N, C-alpha and C positions, 0 to 999 in steps of 0.2 A: 502550386504553380499549374497553371491550366494545361491540359495535354493538347498537342499539337499533331496533326498528321503531315508527316514531311515525305518527299520522295523517298524511293531505295535508295541506298548510297552503294554504290557499286564497291566500296572498299570495306564493306561489311565483313564478308567472307575472308579477307586478311586479316582483319581484327581478330575474328574468331580463331583463325589457325595460331596467330601469335599467342593467343592465351592458351590454348591446347598445348603448344610447345612448352611453353614456362611450366604447366602442370606436368608435363610427361617428362621433362627432366628431373623432375622429383620422383615421380611415379609413371614410368613408361607403360604399366599395365593399365593404367585407367584410359578411358574412352571419353572424350570430350565431345560431343554432339554440339553442332550449332542448330538451334531449335527456333522458336518465333518467326516473327514477321521478317525480320532483317535476314534470315537465311531462304527466304522466295524471293528470287531474282523479279524486280518489277513490282511488288508489293509495298505501297507505301506504310508508314507507320511512325512511331515515336523515334524510331533509329537507335534503341535500345539493342545491344547484342545480347541476345538470351542463349545460355548454354546449360547444357544438361549433362550431369554424370550421374550414372546409376551403379551403385554398390550394394553389395551385401550391408544388412541393417548394423550389423556389428563394427562395419567400417566407417561408419558416418562420422563420428566424432573425429576420427584421425582426417579423412579426406578434408573436413570443416576446418581443422587446424592448419592442413596444408594452404587450403587457400587463404586462410588470414594471414599465415606466414608471407605470402607472396603479395599482400596489401590489401586483399578485401576485407570489408568490414560486414560485421553482423547488423542485421535489421533490428532497429529500435522501435519502430512503428508500432500502435496497437493493432498493424494489418499483418505483422511479423509471423513468418511460417515458424511452426517449431520446431526444436532441434532434431526432432526423428526426420525431418525433409526440409531442410533449411535452405534459405535464398540469401546468398551472399552478394554483396553489393561491391562494386569497385569501378575503375576507369582506368584508359587507357590512350596515351597521345600516340596518334599516328598520322603520319604526312601532315602536320600541323594542325589538327584538329583532334579535340577529346572526346572520346566515347565512353559512354555508360555501359558497364557490362552488370547483367545479372546471371550469376550461376546458381541453378537450382542442384540442389545434391538430392538424389531420389533412393528410397528404399527398395532394394531387388526383392521381390517374392514376400513383401509384406501383405499381411490379409487384407489392408484395408487400399492401400497405396501403392501396391506392387505392379500395376498396368499404368502408371501414370507416364511414366519416362515412355514406353511403347506407344501410348497415345499420342503424346506429342510428337513423336516422330512419325507417327502415321498421318495426323493433321497437316504438319509440314508438308509430306511427300504428297498429299492429296492436293494441296496447294500448287506444289511446283508441276505437277503433272495437267493440271487442268486450269488452263487460264481464264476460263468463264468464272471458275470458282473463285478464282485470286481476284478477278475483278469485281465480283458480288460482295466479296470481304473487304475490299477496298472502299466500294461505295458504302457498305454498313458503317465502317470507320469514319467517313467522311459526314454520314447524317449525324452519328453520337456528336461530333465537335461543332457541327452545324447549329445542333438544338441550342447551344450555349455553353459558357464556360464550366470545363469539369476538371478534376483533378483525375492524376492516374488511376487510382483505385476506381473512381467512378466510371471512367472512360472505360476500364477492363470490364465491370460490371454490366454495363449496357450492353457489350457485345456477347454476354454468356449465352442468350438464348439462340442468336446465330449458331455460335461453335458450337453448343451442345446438339443443334440440329444437324450440324453437318457431320458431326462424329456419329450421330446417329446414322446417318445418310451412308456412311462409308464402314459401316460394322463396327465402330468403337464407341458406342454409348456405355454408360456405366450400367453394370447389370443390375437388375432389381434384388434387392433383398427380400427373399420368399419365405413363406410359412414352410418350416416351424422354426424359423430364427427366431432369436429373443430379442426384445426391446427393452433397453434399459430406461428406466424413468427417474429423474433428479426429483423428488417428490412424490409423496402418497397421499395428497388430500384428494377433495373430491374430485379435481379435473384428472388427476392420474388415474383414479378408479374409471373414470367414463371411457378416459382412453383405453383402459384396460377391457373394459367391456367390447369395446370396438375392435381392439387387437385380438382378441378370444374369438370374436366371431369370424374371425379371417383366418384363425388357425396359426396366430403367433403366440409365443410365450413371453411372459414378462417377468422383471425384476426391477425392485423399486428401492431407492434409498429413501429412508424416512427417518426422523430420531424418533418417532413413536411405533413401536410393533404393532401396534392395534389400530394403525392409520386407516382411513376409509379405502384405499387402494389393497390392504393386505388382503381383503375377501377375495380379488379377484386373480393378485400376484401369484406367481409359482414362489418367489422368496422375496421378502422384506430384509435388506441389510439395513440394521439400525445404525445411524449416525448421524450426526450434523451436514447441514448444508455447506459447511466450511470445511468439512473432515475430509481431506484429499486421500487418505488410505481407506476409507470405507467408500467413498466413491469409486476408487480403484478396484475394489474387491466385488463393488456391484458391477462394474463395467467388464471386469474378467468374464462374467456370465452371459454378456451382453454381444449383439452383432452391431447393433447400431444403439445411439443413447440420444435422448430427448430430454425435454424437461416439461414439468406442468406450472412452475411459477418461476418469476425474474428473481426471486430473492437467493438464488443459488451464488454463491462465490464465485466471482470469474475465474479465480486462479483453479478452483475445481474444474471448471469448464476448459479452461486453458490446458491442464495437464492430460485431461481425458484425451483431449485434440491429438496429442502426440501420437495414439495408437489407436484412436476407433473415430469412425465418423460420427461428429457431435452435430445433431441439428434441432433448433439453430446454434449457429457459431457464436463463440464468444464475443465476436463485434457486435453483433445485433442484442447480445445480452447486455454488454457495457454500455451500449448507447440507451437502452429503455430502464436501465437500473439507476441513471443520474438524471433527473430532471433538467438540469442545467444543460449537460452533453445533448440531452434530448432535443430541448429545444434550439440550440444552434445547429444539430441535423436537420431538424424541421425546416429551419430558416435557409439552411444551405441549399435544400431541395425547393426552395421557392412557394413554400406552404404558409398560409397565413395561421398565426397563432395570437393570443392576446397578449396585449402589452406587458413586456416584462424586465425586471432587473434581477441579477444575482447580489444577494446582500451578505456579509458575515459578520457585520457587529450593528449595534445600536446607532451608530453615527450613518453608516451605508443604508440602513432602514430607512431613517427619517429623512436623508437627501433624497431618496428615491422614490417617496411617497408622490412627491408635487408634480414629476414628471408623469406619472401614472393617473393623475386625476384626483387624487385623493385630497380633501374628504369628498368630492361631489359624488364619485366613484367609489364604492367599496374596493377592498382590495381581498386577495388570498395569499396567505402565507404559507409555502409547502416546503418541509425538508426535501435536501434535493435526494436523499437516498433513504430507502426502508420503510417509508409509507404507503399504505394502500387501504382499499375501504373506508377512507375518510380519516384514517390514522395520520398524526403529524402532518395536520394542517390546522390552519386558524383563519377566521372571517374577521378582518379588521375592519370597522364601519365608522369608527369615530376616532379622533385623537389620543383619546384616553386608551384605546385598545395597543396602541404602540409599546405602553408600558410594559416591559417585560415579556414583550410578544417572543422572542427569540429563545428565552428560557422557557417559556410555556411548551414552545413547539416541540422539544424532546429532541433536538437533532442532536447527531454525534458531536463531541467538542471539535472546535476549527473548522467544521464544516459549513460550507455558504449554504444559502437558503434560496428559493425562488419565491419571489414577489411578484404578483401579477396583478391587472385589472380584472376585477370579476365582469364579465360579459352579460349584457342583457340580450338573451337568446330565445328564439322561437320554440327550438326543441334539442333534444340530446339525441345524436346518431351513433350508431357504429356500424363498422364494415369490417367483415373478416375475410382474411386473402389468404389462399393456401398457395405455396408456391414448391415447387420441384427443383432438384438439382440441374436440371438442364433449364431453368430459367422460366419455365411455362407456370403460368399462374392461372388461379380461378377465384373468384369472389362469390360470396354469398349475398343473398338481397340484404338490404340497407333495413336495420331495426331502429324502431324508435323505442327510446330509453327514458327510465325514470328514477334518479337517484333520491335519496333520503340520507343528508349527514354524511354524504360520500359514499354509501353503499348502495349498489344497485338493488332496487324493488320491483322494477317492473320493466319487460321488452316485449316488443310486439312487432310483427312483420305483416306485410310490405309497410314499411314508413309511409305515412302520407305526403309524400313529397315529388316535384316534378321528376321525370324521367332524366332530363338533363343534370339534374342534381344528384341523382343515384348514381349514374354515370361519372360524375366528379369523383364522387365520394370513391367510387372502385378504381378509378383510374389514380388517384393519391394513393390508396393502398397499395396497390401492385408497383408503384414507382417507388415507395419507400422500402417495400421488400426486396426490389431488386439493388436498389443503393447499398442496402444492409448485405447482400448477398444472401438473404435469408432463405433457408430451407426449412417447411414446417408450416407454422399458421403465424400469421401478424394479425392484431386486432387494433383498428385505429378508432379511437374515440373522438367523436365531432359536434361542435356546435352549429346548429343553422341559425345564422342571424336574420333579424327581422327584414333585412333589406336580401335576402336570399343566398347570401354568400355562405360559406364553409370555413370555419377555423377548426383547427386541430387543437384538441384537448390534450391528450396522450397516447403513448403508444403500449401494447402488450406483445410479447414475441411468443405468444402461446394460443392454444382455446381458450375461450372466454367466455363468462358467466353470461355475457349478452348473445350469445351463440347457442346456447343450451336448448331453445325451441326448435333447433335445425333437425334434434332426432325424429321429432314428429312432424315438422314441417317441409322437410326438404328431402329429395330424393336421396341424399347422401349428407350424413350428419356433419359436423364440423370434427367431431371425434374421428370416425371413419377416413375423411378427407386427409387429416393430419396424419395417420398412419399411413395412408397413399404416399403422400408428398416424402416423409423420412424415408421410405423404402422405395422410392422410385418407380412406384406403379401409377399407370394412368388414372387420372381424376374420374371422380364420378359426378354425375349430374347434380348441380347446385339447384336447379329448378325447384320454385316453391310451390307445393302441390296444393296447400290449403292456407288460408289466413291464419294466424297462429299467435298464441301469446303466452309471456312467462310470468308467473309471480313468484319470488323467493319466500321460502318459509325460514325466517329468522328466529333466533331464539328470544326468550323473554324470561325475565326474572333472574334469580339468583343462580348461581353454577350449582347443579345437581344431577343426577344420574337420569338421562335421558329417555322418557317413555311420552309417547304422541298419541292423542286422543281425538277422536272424529275423523278416522280415516275412512269408515265405513259409510257415513253419510256423505263425505267427499266424492268417495267412488259411485255414488249413486247417480251420479251424471256419466253418461257414458263417453263423453268427449272430453272428459279430464283424465290426465294422468298425474301420477304422484312419483317424485325421484326423492328418496330419502338418503341421506350420505352415511349412515351408520357411524356417525359420531356418537361417542359413549356419553359424552356429557355436553349439558345445553347450559347456555348463560345468554344474558341480554346481547342480542343484535348479532349473534355467530350464526354464520350461512349452516344451517342444518339439512336444506334441502330446496326443492322447488317444484310448483305445478306448473305444466302445460296445458293449455285448453286451445280446441278449434273453434271456427265458428264461420258465418258468411262473410263477415270481413274481421278486421283486426279489432275493431271497437268491440264488436260480440265476443269475440275469444277472449279479449281483456275482462271484460265484465264477468264474464263464465269464471275466468280464473279468479277473480277477486272474491266472487261470491264462494268458491269452494275454499279458498283460503280461511275467509272468516270463521269457519267452522272446525278450524285445525287449531288444536292449543297442546301445550306441555304439561304434562302432567306436574302436580306440586309432590314434592317428597313425602313419601309413606311415613305415616305415623308410627313409632316404634309401637310394637305389641307389649300391652301391659303384662 
């Protein structure tokens, strides 16, 4: 249901008082505070009666049960608060009108959430005391709904930056997480490794969850907790050592992230993770935000696959069949160019049993682009220059910046990234992969809620790298400049040949060019098309930088297995 901004209802305080009285009949010791917009005379809003109850952590289950006994219901949507700080939903008939009630149970003295209730009261009191501030908030609300229909969650997210800015002005900003705090990372691959380098340079400590004790991030982490990405117990052991938790890949179990969110700030949140883990859910999200995507259908069997081909322009246009979950770097994807390709396509795809797949039209595009956006908890966001990318069989092989596109197109890409991050309430980094069509329009291909391969060049090319910016974002620190100080290009170093111990050759010749830098990920084994590292080169323009990086890559090779001694 679209959110609406209604005039303030003078009956709201009486409704809040009735609920407080019902609670106090059972628990006279509980203080039920009227919070939110309905607690501010003259402030328009959705006229939901927001209430807050702050109790010790160990009393939250009992207070939750009390509210359920009174007729409140638990949240069931994917936006639901965790049981350590639940939101209970109810309604009350008062003077011929039914009022919606939201009762937030907040944990007192919790290391991460202990300030929340006092902050809500401070915000309410500031609005009550300052009519100009109240009117400014009302104007912000009206502007959100005037921009187009939004649901309640999107309406709330669009107000975040204004609210957080006001909290900062009245002395209630969330305190930053400062060094030598420990950052927990779900995933210890090359992205975790490079995040670790940035965190270490800023004085932070690092603990990583990864199935491999010798993962690339092990060289920089204080500790590697060995466990699968769906192992809740292992993730909890990792989080016990951390002050904030982030992730370096989206193939982490959503159940793990949801459980960690009970007691730790997890950035990005489980909502952003779930959207980007499922291509079908991601497409619906993108369309709900007004973004252009390739024509698509969800298919779950051979019949629905064949029925979907004609509306998507097949066989005149080739199609792409993609598993909804689990695929990356070209895995779990098929190109369907002729009717014979349809036979057994779903079986060849390698999708989980009974899972739908995404079928989309293959677009004729001019170039591939990506935008990387960092967003803080206060809603402030910063984007990096748009990069031009080239993939081979689904794997990124080259990236260069700045992309050769009009300024208006670059601005549109940045605005899309910031809008999507806001809509997810994402804190951390969001990467948006785009197609620039031949008519100059942008189509969104996919999202990643993390630092990204197509942004590795920011280490050499920008004042602040994507990795440092991510650390700043999740720790609540001011952003660094994303200014591009030199044209730059990246070429990935992929593995070649059969699996074997990784020994690289040609490094000395490669580094003879002083404008080339080599990054290897310390992966112990090399095999065909495995991401082993990358090269970054600078130049007077992106084309020169890319040519330099390609020349350097041509001299790099992986040694063959040593012959056993006689």
